[in-house]
C-alpha positions in Angstrom: 101.2 -16.3 74.0 97.8 -15.5 75.7 99.7 -15.9 79.5 102.4 -13.9 78.3 100.2 -11.6 77.4 98.4 -11.8 80.9 101.7 -11.6 82.4 102.7 -9.1 80.6 99.5 -6.8 81.0 99.9 -7.4 84.8 103.6 -6.2 85.0 103.1 -3.3 82.8 99.8 -1.9 85.1 101.9 -2.2 88.1 104.4 0.3 87.0 101.3 2.6 85.4 99.7 2.8 88.9 102.8 3.5 90.4 103.3 6.6 87.9 99.4 7.7 88.2 99.1 8.0 91.9 97.3 11.0 93.4 100.5 12.7 94.3 101.7 13.1 90.9 98.1 14.0 89.5 98.2 16.6 92.1 102.0 17.8 91.5 101.2 18.0 87.6 97.5 19.2 88.2 96.1 19.1 84.8 96.1 15.8 82.8 94.7 16.1 79.1 93.9 13.1 76.7 92.4 12.6 73.4 92.7 9.4 71.4 95.7 8.5 73.2 97.1 9.5 76.9 100.6 8.7 77.8 101.6 7.7 81.3 105.4 7.1 82.6 105.7 3.7 81.4 103.7 3.3 78.2 100.4 5.0 75.8 96.9 3.8 76.2 95.3 4.8 72.5 92.6 3.8 70.5 92.9 1.8 67.6 89.4 1.7 65.6 87.2 -0.1 68.2 89.6 -1.3 70.6 91.4 0.0 73.5 95.1 -0.4 73.3 98.7 -0.2 75.4 102.0 0.2 74.2 104.9 -0.5 76.8 107.9 1.6 76.5 110.3 -0.9 78.3 108.9 -4.0 76.2 108.2 -2.2 73.1 104.8 -4.1 72.5 101.4 -3.3 71.5 98.7 -5.5 73.3 94.8 -5.3 73.8 93.9 -3.8 77.1 92.3 -6.7 77.8 93.2 -9.3 80.8 91.2 -12.1 79.4 91.9 -15.3 78.5 91.2 -16.7 75.5 89.8 -13.8 74.6 89.3 -12.6 70.5 88.9 -9.0 71.9 85.8 -8.9 69.1 83.9 -5.4 68.9 80.1 -4.9 69.3 78.2 -6.0 66.6 74.4 -5.9 66.7 74.1 -9.5 65.0 77.0 -11.5 66.0 78.2 -10.0 69.0 75.8 -7.7 70.5 77.0 -8.3 74.4 80.6 -8.3 73.8 83.0 -9.4 76.8 86.1 -8.0 75.7 87.5 -5.4 78.0 89.0 -3.2 75.3 85.4 -2.7 73.4 83.3 -0.5 73.8 80.1 -2.1 75.6 77.5 -1.8 73.7 78.3 -0.4 70.3 79.4 3.1 71.1 82.3 4.6 69.2 85.4 5.0 71.5 86.2 8.4 70.9 88.7 9.6 74.0 91.1 8.3 76.5 92.6 9.7 80.0 94.3 8.2 82.7 93.9 10.2 86.1 93.7 9.1 90.0 94.8 5.4 89.2 91.3 5.2 86.9 91.0 4.8 83.2 88.2 7.1 81.5 86.9 6.1 78.7 85.0 8.9 76.1 82.1 7.1 73.9 79.4 8.5 71.4 76.6 6.7 71.1 74.4 7.5 67.7 72.6 3.9 67.7 69.6 5.8 69.1 70.2 9.4 69.1 73.2 11.6 69.7 75.2 11.0 73.3 78.4 11.5 74.5 78.9 9.0 77.3 82.1 8.8 79.6 83.1 5.5 81.7 85.3 4.6 83.9 87.4 1.4 84.7 91.0 -0.1 86.1 94.0 0.8 84.6 93.4 -2.9 82.7 90.4 -2.0 81.1 88.4 -4.3 83.6 85.6 -3.1 85.5 83.8 -0.7 83.1 81.1 1.4 84.8 79.0 4.5 83.1 80.1 7.9 85.0 77.6 9.8 83.1 76.0 10.0 79.7 75.2 13.3 78.1 72.2 12.9 74.9 72.0 15.6 72.2 75.6 15.6 71.9 78.7 14.4 69.6 82.0 14.7 70.7 85.0 16.8 68.5 88.3 14.7 68.6 90.7 17.1 68.0 90.5 19.1 71.2 92.0 17.9 74.1 90.4 16.1 77.4 91.1 17.9 80.7 90.7 16.4 83.9 91.6 18.1 86.9 90.9 18.7 90.9 88.5 15.2 90.0 86.7 16.8 87.2 86.6 16.2 83.0 86.4 19.1 80.9 85.2 18.4 77.2 84.3 19.9 74.3 81.3 18.7 72.2 79.1 19.7 69.7 74.9 19.5 69.7 72.6 20.6 66.8 69.3 22.2 67.1 67.4 19.6 65.4 69.0 16.7 64.8 66.9 15.8 62.0 68.0 18.5 60.0 71.4 17.0 59.9 74.7 17.8 60.9 75.5 21.2 58.9 77.0 24.4 59.9 73.7 26.5 60.4 72.8 23.6 63.0 75.6 23.1 65.3 75.9 24.8 68.7 79.4 24.9 70.4 79.6 23.8 74.1 82.4 22.8 76.6 80.9 20.3 79.6 82.6 20.1 83.2 82.2 16.6 84.9 82.1 15.5 88.6 84.1 12.3 88.4 83.0 11.6 91.3 79.0 12.6 91.4 78.9 11.6 87.2 77.3 14.8 87.4 77.1 17.3 84.5 77.5 21.3 84.0 77.4 23.3 80.4 79.7 25.9 80.8 79.9 27.4 77.4 76.3 27.3 75.1 77.2 29.2 71.7 73.9 29.3 70.3 73.4 28.4 66.3 72.5 31.3 64.0 73.8 33.0 60.5 76.9 31.2 59.5 78.8 29.9 62.7 81.0 29.6 66.1 83.5 27.6 66.5 86.2 26.5 69.2 89.3 25.9 67.6 91.2 25.2 70.5 90.8 25.2 74.4 93.6 25.0 77.6 92.9 25.1 81.3 95.3 26.9 83.7 94.3 26.6 87.3 90.5 27.8 87.6 90.5 29.4 84.3 89.3 27.8 80.7 91.1 29.8 77.8 89.3 29.2 74.6 89.7 30.2 71.0 86.5 31.3 69.4 86.4 31.5 65.6 83.7 33.7 64.5 82.0 32.6 60.5 79.5 34.5 58.8 78.5 34.9 55.7 76.0 37.5 53.9 73.2 37.1 51.1 70.0 34.7 51.7 72.1 31.4 50.3 75.4 29.7 52.1 78.3 30.1 49.9 81.8 29.4 51.4 83.3 32.3 49.5 81.1 35.1 51.2 82.3 33.9 54.7 84.4 36.4 57.4 86.0 35.3 60.0 86.8 36.9 63.3 89.0 35.2 66.5 88.3 36.1 69.7 90.0 34.7 72.9 88.3 34.1 75.6 88.6 33.0 79.2 86.2 31.7 81.4 86.2 31.9 85.4 85.4 28.4 86.7 84.1 29.7 89.6 82.2 32.7 89.7 81.3 32.2 85.5 82.4 35.1 84.6 83.5 35.4 80.5 86.5 37.8 79.9 87.5 38.5 75.8 91.2 38.4 75.8 91.5 39.2 72.1 89.1 40.5 69.3 91.9 41.8 67.1 92.3 38.9 65.0 90.3 39.1 61.7 90.8 36.6 59.3 93.9 35.2 61.6 94.0 31.5 62.8 94.9 31.7 66.7 95.5 28.1 68.7 96.6 27.7 72.3 99.4 25.1 71.9 100.1 24.8 75.7 101.4 26.1 79.0 105.1 26.8 79.9 106.8 26.0 82.7 106.2 29.8 84.4 102.6 29.2 83.8 101.6 31.5 80.9 99.8 30.7 78.1 101.2 29.9 75.0 99.4 31.3 71.2 100.2 30.1 67.7 99.1 32.7 64.9 98.8 31.9 61.4 97.7 34.1 58.3 98.9 32.3 54.9 101.8 31.2 55.5 103.0 33.2 58.0 103.4 32.0 61.7 104.0 34.1 65.3 104.3 32.0 68.2 103.9 34.3 71.5 102.6 34.5 75.1 99.5 35.7 77.0 101.6 38.8 77.6 101.5 39.3 74.1 105.3 38.8 74.0 106.5 37.4 70.2 108.8 34.6 70.8 109.2 33.0 67.0 108.0 34.6 63.5 108.6 32.6 60.5 107.1 32.3 56.8 107.1 28.2 56.6 104.2 26.3 58.4 105.6 24.3 61.1 104.1 22.4 64.3 105.1 23.7 67.7 105.3 22.3 70.8 106.1 23.2 74.2 108.0 21.5 77.0 108.4 23.2 80.0 110.8 26.3 79.1 110.9 25.3 75.8 109.4 25.4 72.5 109.9 23.1 70.0 109.0 24.0 66.1 108.7 20.9 63.4 109.2 22.3 60.1 108.8 19.5 57.3 111.8 20.1 54.8 112.1 17.9 51.9 109.8 14.8 53.5 112.1 15.1 56.6 111.6 16.6 60.0 113.5 19.7 61.1 113.4 20.6 64.7 114.5 24.3 66.1 114.8 24.3 69.9 113.6 27.4 71.6 114.0 29.3 74.8 110.0 30.6 75.7 111.8 32.5 77.8 114.2 34.9 75.4 113.0 33.5 72.2 116.4 32.3 71.7 117.7 29.2 69.3 119.2 26.6 71.6 119.5 24.2 68.9 118.3 22.6 65.6 118.5 19.4 63.8 116.8 17.1 61.0 115.8 13.3 61.3 113.0 11.4 59.8 110.2 11.0 61.9 107.6 13.7 63.5 107.1 13.6 67.2 104.3 14.3 69.6 105.3 15.1 72.7 103.6 13.4 76.1 102.9 15.0 79.1 105.2 12.6 80.8 108.9 13.9 82.3 110.2 11.0 80.5 109.4 10.3 76.7 108.4 12.0 73.9 106.2 9.5 71.3 106.5 9.0 67.7 103.6 7.9 66.0 103.0 6.2 63.0 100.7 3.7 60.7 102.0 0.5 59.3 99.1 -1.0 57.4 96.2 0.6 59.1 97.5 0.0 62.6 98.9 2.6 64.7 103.4 2.2 65.8 105.1 3.8 68.8 109.0 4.5 68.6 110.3 6.5 71.9 113.1 8.5 73.2 114.4 9.5 76.0 113.8 13.4 76.3 117.6 13.9 77.8 118.5 11.7 74.5 116.7 14.1 72.3 117.8 17.4 73.7 121.4 16.2 73.3 120.7 15.6 69.7 121.2 11.4 69.9 118.3 10.8 67.9 118.0 7.2 69.0 114.1 6.0 68.6 113.4 2.5 69.8 
């Protein structure tokens, strides 16, 4: 079995290297990752303390480790202080992000053992040869916002604390966006929001060309003691020019609304989702409304299409609309929820079975033609 897995890894990473060559990276320019990262032939993903790979063709999940007779045991201070498995963190950090970019796998880790820090490691696509790119002290990283890579740099959203001993509370938090040069390891703080009464939070972000767009939710409260019911919320959409470092507020009229950046169209326009109560509105950066509805839906962007995933009676109902005209292209119901990859070939469905992640895949052409043939 170990030999089979070793051969499988060798084969699948030949395909992975072919799918991640520099030409393709430059064509798509921006790559995104988080707790999973899709490439043309599969998915790198974090499963508890291990990195694993799901192969689309074989439909098998393997540990990201090519070592014979390895038990894939993670770090343990007393029983396994020096882990040798390629699929685990090197010295007890928690793996919180993964990105495949320019023939290299990047591991984002959080080290909370001594003092909070975010570490970025690089390795070969089979997990071997890990080495530290950079470590930034005093930070933790949120795992609900994407990681971006473009032009040899990585962009991360992170949290820091004015006083770590005071604990991780909202009054003590600072929000930061860091840029890391993946060759030199040099880190630059692009956004640093000071703590104060109430707090500010980056709820979504997106990289477009040489500009970082992010949604900032400013929360405050009245009175001397913190009461959630006293909080107010103002939403602002900001643009940061990565060359000049100039910041521009694009919108500041979203009081008590909830705006999210959900993607970019094939025409290069950013797409937003505005939610207020049960009402949702999808619009572009020209403020043209593409869709408006009063039921909760998860929106996805795929080229020139908007996909809305509604949950009806335990099943997923999909509406596919044109991002250009807003017209309904198709709708259908199936019993699974999809997560769109940034590959051209596959959509990915992810779930859990007994605590372990499972995957299903479907060709995009089959999906759009109504063939709900998940494999």
